[in-house]
PDB file of N, CA, C, O and CB in Angstrom:
ATOM      1  N   MET A   1      59.412 196.544  53.956  1.00  0.00           N
ATOM      2  CA  MET A   1      60.475 196.311  52.463  1.00  0.00           C
ATOM      3  C   MET A   1      61.597 197.536  53.289  1.00  0.00           C
ATOM      4  O   MET A   1      62.822 197.425  53.354  1.00  0.00           O
ATOM      5  CB  MET A   1      59.518 197.004  50.257  1.00  0.00           C
ATOM      6  N   ARG A   2      61.069 198.255  53.648  1.00  0.00           N
ATOM      7  CA  ARG A   2      61.327 199.364  54.017  1.00  0.00           C
ATOM      8  C   ARG A   2      63.126 199.774  54.807  1.00  0.00           C
ATOM      9  O   ARG A   2      63.589 200.737  54.197  1.00  0.00           O
ATOM     10  CB  ARG A   2      60.077 199.505  54.902  1.00  0.00           C
ATOM     11  N   VAL A   3      63.726 199.468  55.491  1.00  0.00           N
ATOM     12  CA  VAL A   3      64.670 199.280  56.338  1.00  0.00           C
ATOM     13  C   VAL A   3      65.723 200.759  56.012  1.00  0.00           C
ATOM     14  O   VAL A   3      66.099 201.374  55.014  1.00  0.00           O
ATOM     15  CB  VAL A   3      65.331 197.674  56.068  1.00  0.00           C
ATOM     16  N   ARG A   4      66.000 200.910  58.362  1.00  0.00           N
ATOM     17  CA  ARG A   4      66.380 202.356  58.363  1.00  0.00           C
ATOM     18  C   ARG A   4      67.834 201.925  58.581  1.00  0.00           C
ATOM     19  O   ARG A   4      68.175 200.971  59.281  1.00  0.00           O
ATOM     20  CB  ARG A   4      65.625 203.458  59.565  1.00  0.00           C
ATOM     21  N   VAL A   5      68.733 202.820  57.832  1.00  0.00           N
ATOM     22  CA  VAL A   5      70.149 202.552  57.389  1.00  0.00           C
ATOM     23  C   VAL A   5      70.508 204.131  58.067  1.00  0.00           C
ATOM     24  O   VAL A   5      69.674 205.033  58.142  1.00  0.00           O
ATOM     25  CB  VAL A   5      70.457 202.197  55.412  1.00  0.00           C
ATOM     26  N   THR A   6      72.001 204.235  58.551  1.00  0.00           N
ATOM     27  CA  THR A   6      72.845 205.504  59.021  1.00  0.00           C
ATOM     28  C   THR A   6      74.012 205.837  58.335  1.00  0.00           C
ATOM     29  O   THR A   6      75.052 205.195  58.187  1.00  0.00           O
ATOM     30  CB  THR A   6      73.292 205.389  60.358  1.00  0.00           C
ATOM     31  N   LEU A   7      73.661 207.006  57.916  1.00  0.00           N
ATOM     32  CA  LEU A   7      74.622 207.553  56.555  1.00  0.00           C
ATOM     33  C   LEU A   7      75.966 208.194  57.377  1.00  0.00           C
ATOM     34  O   LEU A   7      75.566 209.112  58.092  1.00  0.00           O
ATOM     35  CB  LEU A   7      73.671 209.044  55.405  1.00  0.00           C
ATOM     36  N   ARG A   8      76.923 208.066  57.458  1.00  0.00           N
ATOM     37  CA  ARG A   8      78.231 207.899  57.676  1.00  0.00           C
ATOM     38  C   ARG A   8      79.707 208.939  57.159  1.00  0.00           C
ATOM     39  O   ARG A   8      80.159 208.089  56.392  1.00  0.00           O
ATOM     40  CB  ARG A   8      78.259 206.658  57.142  1.00  0.00           C
ATOM     41  N   CYS A   9      80.018 209.299  57.123  1.00  0.00           N
ATOM     42  CA  CYS A   9      80.994 210.163  55.989  1.00  0.00           C
ATOM     43  C   CYS A   9      82.231 209.966  55.931  1.00  0.00           C
ATOM     44  O   CYS A   9      82.812 209.486  56.905  1.00  0.00           O
ATOM     45  CB  CYS A   9      81.039 211.545  56.110  1.00  0.00           C
ATOM     46  N   ASN A  10      82.726 210.208  55.076  1.00  0.00           N
ATOM     47  CA  ASN A  10      83.875 208.910  54.884  1.00  0.00           C
ATOM     48  C   ASN A  10      84.937 210.407  54.760  1.00  0.00           C
ATOM     49  O   ASN A  10      85.258 210.286  53.578  1.00  0.00           O
ATOM     50  CB  ASN A  10      83.692 207.400  53.037  1.00  0.00           C
ATOM     51  N   GLU A  11      85.409 211.259  55.077  1.00  0.00           N
ATOM     52  CA  GLU A  11      85.868 212.050  55.800  1.00  0.00           C
ATOM     53  C   GLU A  11      85.913 211.380  57.339  1.00  0.00           C
ATOM     54  O   GLU A  11      86.388 210.271  57.583  1.00  0.00           O
ATOM     55  CB  GLU A  11      85.113 213.255  55.579  1.00  0.00           C
ATOM     56  N   CYS A  12      85.232 212.418  58.464  1.00  0.00           N
ATOM     57  CA  CYS A  12      85.563 211.917  59.321  1.00  0.00           C
ATOM     58  C   CYS A  12      84.691 211.195  60.296  1.00  0.00           C
ATOM     59  O   CYS A  12      84.512 211.516  61.470  1.00  0.00           O
ATOM     60  CB  CYS A  12      86.146 212.645  59.673  1.00  0.00           C
ATOM     61  N   LYS A  13      84.065 209.966  59.530  1.00  0.00           N
ATOM     62  CA  LYS A  13      83.950 209.431  60.216  1.00  0.00           C
ATOM     63  C   LYS A  13      82.442 208.730  60.992  1.00  0.00           C
ATOM     64  O   LYS A  13      82.032 207.623  61.339  1.00  0.00           O
ATOM     65  CB  LYS A  13      84.661 210.058  60.609  1.00  0.00           C
ATOM     66  N   GLN A  14      82.023 210.010  60.989  1.00  0.00           N
ATOM     67  CA  GLN A  14      81.382 210.379  62.330  1.00  0.00           C
ATOM     68  C   GLN A  14      79.822 209.968  61.562  1.00  0.00           C
ATOM     69  O   GLN A  14      79.737 210.103  60.341  1.00  0.00           O
ATOM     70  CB  GLN A  14      81.705 212.318  63.018  1.00  0.00           C
ATOM     71  N   ARG A  15      78.859 209.564  62.204  1.00  0.00           N
ATOM     72  CA  ARG A  15      77.508 209.246  61.986  1.00  0.00           C
ATOM     73  C   ARG A  15      76.430 210.239  62.190  1.00  0.00           C
ATOM     74  O   ARG A  15      76.174 210.709  63.299  1.00  0.00           O
ATOM     75  CB  ARG A  15      77.234 208.230  62.733  1.00  0.00           C
ATOM     76  N   ASN A  16      75.640 210.634  60.818  1.00  0.00           N
ATOM     77  CA  ASN A  16      75.335 212.446  61.122  1.00  0.00           C
ATOM     78  C   ASN A  16      73.872 212.297  60.934  1.00  0.00           C
ATOM     79  O   ASN A  16      73.003 212.676  61.719  1.00  0.00           O
ATOM     80  CB  ASN A  16      76.126 213.849  59.824  1.00  0.00           C
ATOM     81  N   TYR A  17      73.636 211.439  59.306  1.00  0.00           N
ATOM     82  CA  TYR A  17      72.225 211.259  59.155  1.00  0.00           C
ATOM     83  C   TYR A  17      71.143 209.551  58.672  1.00  0.00           C
ATOM     84  O   TYR A  17      71.372 208.647  57.868  1.00  0.00           O
ATOM     85  CB  TYR A  17      72.108 212.383  58.039  1.00  0.00           C
ATOM     86  N   ASN A  18      70.211 209.759  59.459  1.00  0.00           N
ATOM     87  CA  ASN A  18      69.418 208.586  59.727  1.00  0.00           C
ATOM     88  C   ASN A  18      68.223 208.784  58.053  1.00  0.00           C
ATOM     89  O   ASN A  18      67.775 209.879  57.712  1.00  0.00           O
ATOM     90  CB  ASN A  18      68.501 208.772  61.694  1.00  0.00           C
ATOM     91  N   THR A  19      67.978 207.609  57.369  1.00  0.00           N
ATOM     92  CA  THR A  19      67.472 207.416  56.326  1.00  0.00           C
ATOM     93  C   THR A  19      66.825 206.111  56.279  1.00  0.00           C
ATOM     94  O   THR A  19      67.147 205.280  57.128  1.00  0.00           O
ATOM     95  CB  THR A  19      68.323 207.633  55.447  1.00  0.00           C
ATOM     96  N   VAL A  20      66.104 205.876  55.547  1.00  0.00           N
ATOM     97  CA  VAL A  20      65.003 204.626  55.337  1.00  0.00           C
ATOM     98  C   VAL A  20      65.484 204.815  53.672  1.00  0.00           C
ATOM     99  O   VAL A  20      65.787 205.723  52.899  1.00  0.00           O
ATOM    100  CB  VAL A  20      62.882 204.941  55.888  1.00  0.00           C
ATOM    101  N   LYS A  21      65.328 203.240  53.681  1.00  0.00           N
ATOM    102  CA  LYS A  21      65.748 203.057  51.280  1.00  0.00           C
ATOM    103  C   LYS A  21      65.485 201.883  51.583  1.00  0.00           C
ATOM    104  O   LYS A  21      65.899 201.222  52.536  1.00  0.00           O
ATOM    105  CB  LYS A  21      67.805 203.295  50.067  1.00  0.00           C
ATOM    106  N   ASN A  22      64.494 201.496  50.426  1.00  0.00           N
ATOM    107  CA  ASN A  22      64.097 200.333  50.326  1.00  0.00           C
ATOM    108  C   ASN A  22      64.663 198.906  49.336  1.00  0.00           C
ATOM    109  O   ASN A  22      64.701 198.557  48.156  1.00  0.00           O
ATOM    110  CB  ASN A  22      62.979 200.706  50.091  1.00  0.00           C
ATOM    111  N   LYS A  23      65.003 198.460  50.538  1.00  0.00           N
ATOM    112  CA  LYS A  23      66.124 197.156  50.131  1.00  0.00           C
ATOM    113  C   LYS A  23      65.441 196.417  48.744  1.00  0.00           C
ATOM    114  O   LYS A  23      66.318 195.965  48.008  1.00  0.00           O
ATOM    115  CB  LYS A  23      66.253 195.747  51.651  1.00  0.00           C
ATOM    116  N   LYS A  24      64.551 196.283  48.427  1.00  0.00           N
ATOM    117  CA  LYS A  24      64.105 195.771  46.730  1.00  0.00           C
ATOM    118  C   LYS A  24      65.121 196.517  46.152  1.00  0.00           C
ATOM    119  O   LYS A  24      66.319 196.267  46.020  1.00  0.00           O
ATOM    120  CB  LYS A  24      62.394 196.232  45.969  1.00  0.00           C
ATOM    121  N   ASN A  25      64.249 197.757  45.733  1.00  0.00           N
ATOM    122  CA  ASN A  25      65.293 198.794  44.252  1.00  0.00           C
ATOM    123  C   ASN A  25      66.199 198.865  45.202  1.00  0.00           C
ATOM    124  O   ASN A  25      66.256 197.700  45.594  1.00  0.00           O
ATOM    125  CB  ASN A  25      64.760 200.705  43.403  1.00  0.00           C
ATOM    126  N   THR A  26      67.263 199.742  46.092  1.00  0.00           N
ATOM    127  CA  THR A  26      68.672 199.270  45.659  1.00  0.00           C
ATOM    128  C   THR A  26      69.260 198.745  47.356  1.00  0.00           C
ATOM    129  O   THR A  26      69.370 199.311  48.444  1.00  0.00           O
ATOM    130  CB  THR A  26      69.753 200.826  44.765  1.00  0.00           C
ATOM    131  N   PRO A  27      69.573 197.172  46.749  1.00  0.00           N
ATOM    132  CA  PRO A  27      70.109 196.783  47.885  1.00  0.00           C
ATOM    133  C   PRO A  27      71.749 196.664  47.864  1.00  0.00           C
ATOM    134  O   PRO A  27      72.079 195.702  48.556  1.00  0.00           O
ATOM    135  CB  PRO A  27      69.445 195.535  48.208  1.00  0.00           C
ATOM    136  N   ASP A  28      72.434 197.073  47.515  1.00  0.00           N
ATOM    137  CA  ASP A  28      73.314 197.390  47.350  1.00  0.00           C
ATOM    138  C   ASP A  28      74.003 198.914  48.088  1.00  0.00           C
ATOM    139  O   ASP A  28      73.416 199.898  47.638  1.00  0.00           O
ATOM    140  CB  ASP A  28      73.158 197.190  46.203  1.00  0.00           C
ATOM    141  N   ARG A  29      74.972 199.227  48.982  1.00  0.00           N
ATOM    142  CA  ARG A  29      75.182 200.471  49.969  1.00  0.00           C
ATOM    143  C   ARG A  29      74.643 201.869  49.483  1.00  0.00           C
ATOM    144  O   ARG A  29      74.551 201.968  48.260  1.00  0.00           O
ATOM    145  CB  ARG A  29      76.747 200.673  50.231  1.00  0.00           C
ATOM    146  N   LEU A  30      74.303 202.875  50.165  1.00  0.00           N
ATOM    147  CA  LEU A  30      74.346 204.064  49.454  1.00  0.00           C
ATOM    148  C   LEU A  30      74.772 204.497  49.663  1.00  0.00           C
ATOM    149  O   LEU A  30      75.542 204.508  50.624  1.00  0.00           O
ATOM    150  CB  LEU A  30      73.815 204.687  49.221  1.00  0.00           C
ATOM    151  N   GLU A  31      74.434 205.593  48.411  1.00  0.00           N
ATOM    152  CA  GLU A  31      76.148 206.825  48.430  1.00  0.00           C
ATOM    153  C   GLU A  31      75.270 208.124  48.410  1.00  0.00           C
ATOM    154  O   GLU A  31      74.423 208.302  47.535  1.00  0.00           O
ATOM    155  CB  GLU A  31      77.624 206.812  46.524  1.00  0.00           C
ATOM    156  N   MET A  32      75.561 209.212  49.627  1.00  0.00           N
ATOM    157  CA  MET A  32      74.794 210.506  49.090  1.00  0.00           C
ATOM    158  C   MET A  32      75.966 211.676  48.978  1.00  0.00           C
ATOM    159  O   MET A  32      77.071 211.246  48.646  1.00  0.00           O
ATOM    160  CB  MET A  32      73.443 211.026  50.253  1.00  0.00           C
ATOM    161  N   ASN A  33      75.860 213.079  49.211  1.00  0.00           N
ATOM    162  CA  ASN A  33      76.824 213.738  49.187  1.00  0.00           C
ATOM    163  C   ASN A  33      75.508 214.950  50.198  1.00  0.00           C
ATOM    164  O   ASN A  33      74.578 215.654  49.804  1.00  0.00           O
ATOM    165  CB  ASN A  33      77.677 214.007  47.439  1.00  0.00           C
ATOM    166  N   LYS A  34      76.071 214.675  51.543  1.00  0.00           N
ATOM    167  CA  LYS A  34      75.137 215.575  51.963  1.00  0.00           C
ATOM    168  C   LYS A  34      76.138 216.305  53.598  1.00  0.00           C
ATOM    169  O   LYS A  34      77.105 215.748  54.118  1.00  0.00           O
ATOM    170  CB  LYS A  34      73.388 214.556  52.240  1.00  0.00           C
ATOM    171  N   TYR A  35      75.650 217.321  53.951  1.00  0.00           N
ATOM    172  CA  TYR A  35      76.631 218.396  54.660  1.00  0.00           C
ATOM    173  C   TYR A  35      76.971 217.384  55.650  1.00  0.00           C
ATOM    174  O   TYR A  35      76.357 216.318  55.695  1.00  0.00           O
ATOM    175  CB  TYR A  35      75.967 219.980  55.320  1.00  0.00           C
ATOM    176  N   CYS A  36      77.900 217.665  56.426  1.00  0.00           N
ATOM    177  CA  CYS A  36      78.787 217.249  57.527  1.00  0.00           C
ATOM    178  C   CYS A  36      78.712 218.988  57.907  1.00  0.00           C
ATOM    179  O   CYS A  36      78.958 220.050  57.335  1.00  0.00           O
ATOM    180  CB  CYS A  36      80.539 216.318  57.068  1.00  0.00           C
ATOM    181  N   ARG A  37      78.140 218.451  59.429  1.00  0.00           N
ATOM    182  CA  ARG A  37      78.797 220.097  60.245  1.00  0.00           C
ATOM    183  C   ARG A  37      79.915 219.699  61.079  1.00  0.00           C
ATOM    184  O   ARG A  37      80.207 220.484  61.981  1.00  0.00           O
ATOM    185  CB  ARG A  37      77.577 221.034  61.482  1.00  0.00           C
ATOM    186  N   PHE A  38      80.914 218.152  60.905  1.00  0.00           N
ATOM    187  CA  PHE A  38      82.049 218.072  62.209  1.00  0.00           C
ATOM    188  C   PHE A  38      83.623 218.427  60.668  1.00  0.00           C
ATOM    189  O   PHE A  38      84.798 218.767  60.811  1.00  0.00           O
ATOM    190  CB  PHE A  38      82.042 215.619  63.473  1.00  0.00           C
ATOM    191  N   CYS A  39      82.844 218.138  59.471  1.00  0.00           N
ATOM    192  CA  CYS A  39      83.873 218.921  58.306  1.00  0.00           C
ATOM    193  C   CYS A  39      84.183 220.412  57.949  1.00  0.00           C
ATOM    194  O   CYS A  39      85.106 221.164  57.636  1.00  0.00           O
ATOM    195  CB  CYS A  39      83.440 218.555  57.084  1.00  0.00           C
ATOM    196  N   ARG A  40      82.214 220.355  58.303  1.00  0.00           N
ATOM    197  CA  ARG A  40      81.844 222.296  58.203  1.00  0.00           C
ATOM    198  C   ARG A  40      81.740 222.416  56.464  1.00  0.00           C
ATOM    199  O   ARG A  40      81.724 223.485  55.854  1.00  0.00           O
ATOM    200  CB  ARG A  40      83.649 223.704  58.994  1.00  0.00           C
ATOM    201  N   LYS A  41      81.678 221.111  55.870  1.00  0.00           N
ATOM    202  CA  LYS A  41      81.385 221.234  53.644  1.00  0.00           C
ATOM    203  C   LYS A  41      80.571 219.473  53.413  1.00  0.00           C
ATOM    204  O   LYS A  41      80.632 218.379  53.972  1.00  0.00           O
ATOM    205  CB  LYS A  41      83.961 221.240  52.146  1.00  0.00           C
ATOM    206  N   HIS A  42      80.124 219.858  52.688  1.00  0.00           N
ATOM    207  CA  HIS A  42      79.499 218.690  51.752  1.00  0.00           C
ATOM    208  C   HIS A  42      80.633 217.788  51.167  1.00  0.00           C
ATOM    209  O   HIS A  42      81.584 218.149  50.474  1.00  0.00           O
ATOM    210  CB  HIS A  42      78.626 219.346  50.436  1.00  0.00           C
ATOM    211  N   THR A  43      80.350 216.658  51.557  1.00  0.00           N
ATOM    212  CA  THR A  43      81.353 215.061  51.126  1.00  0.00           C
ATOM    213  C   THR A  43      80.142 213.756  50.970  1.00  0.00           C
ATOM    214  O   THR A  43      78.948 213.697  50.674  1.00  0.00           O
ATOM    215  CB  THR A  43      82.760 214.464  52.856  1.00  0.00           C
ATOM    216  N   LEU A  44      81.013 212.979  51.280  1.00  0.00           N
ATOM    217  CA  LEU A  44      80.475 212.121  49.992  1.00  0.00           C
ATOM    218  C   LEU A  44      79.482 211.349  52.244  1.00  0.00           C
ATOM    219  O   LEU A  44      79.685 212.083  53.212  1.00  0.00           O
ATOM    220  CB  LEU A  44      82.413 210.599  48.298  1.00  0.00           C
ATOM    221  N   HIS A  45      78.886 210.400  52.388  1.00  0.00           N
ATOM    222  CA  HIS A  45      78.264 210.333  52.635  1.00  0.00           C
ATOM    223  C   HIS A  45      78.408 208.208  52.450  1.00  0.00           C
ATOM    224  O   HIS A  45      78.346 207.778  51.299  1.00  0.00           O
ATOM    225  CB  HIS A  45      77.520 211.491  52.099  1.00  0.00           C
ATOM    226  N   THR A  46      78.603 207.048  53.757  1.00  0.00           N
ATOM    227  CA  THR A  46      78.207 206.080  52.677  1.00  0.00           C
ATOM    228  C   THR A  46      77.223 204.900  53.463  1.00  0.00           C
ATOM    229  O   THR A  46      78.004 204.475  54.314  1.00  0.00           O
ATOM    230  CB  THR A  46      79.699 205.368  51.922  1.00  0.00           C
ATOM    231  N   GLU A  47      76.019 204.193  53.626  1.00  0.00           N
ATOM    232  CA  GLU A  47      75.199 203.305  53.773  1.00  0.00           C
ATOM    233  C   GLU A  47      75.962 202.581  54.831  1.00  0.00           C
ATOM    234  O   GLU A  47      76.536 201.580  54.404  1.00  0.00           O
ATOM    235  CB  GLU A  47      74.805 202.622  52.544  1.00  0.00           C
ATOM    236  N   THR A  48      76.166 202.911  56.516  1.00  0.00           N
ATOM    237  CA  THR A  48      76.376 201.792  57.545  1.00  0.00           C
ATOM    238  C   THR A  48      75.297 200.355  58.563  1.00  0.00           C
ATOM    239  O   THR A  48      74.773 199.330  58.127  1.00  0.00           O
ATOM    240  CB  THR A  48      76.881 202.706  58.458  1.00  0.00           C
ATOM    241  N   LYS A  49      75.311 200.547  59.041  1.00  0.00           N
ATOM    242  CA  LYS A  49      74.569 199.704  59.978  1.00  0.00           C
ATOM    243  C   LYS A  49      73.488 200.510  60.967  1.00  0.00           C
ATOM    244  O   LYS A  49      72.817 199.884  61.788  1.00  0.00           O
ATOM    245  CB  LYS A  49      75.657 198.953  60.856  1.00  0.00           C
TER     246      LYS A  49
END
């Protein structure tokens, strides 16, 4: 039930992180505040394919 997802920065649109999530518990898109090394600050990262 766990699936691999990629997190993308909302400011620079770079794909920075890979993570796993449980589709049954979180069916909607994942959103997290993570550090972006391209922006050099903490930004909102959203799930992509």
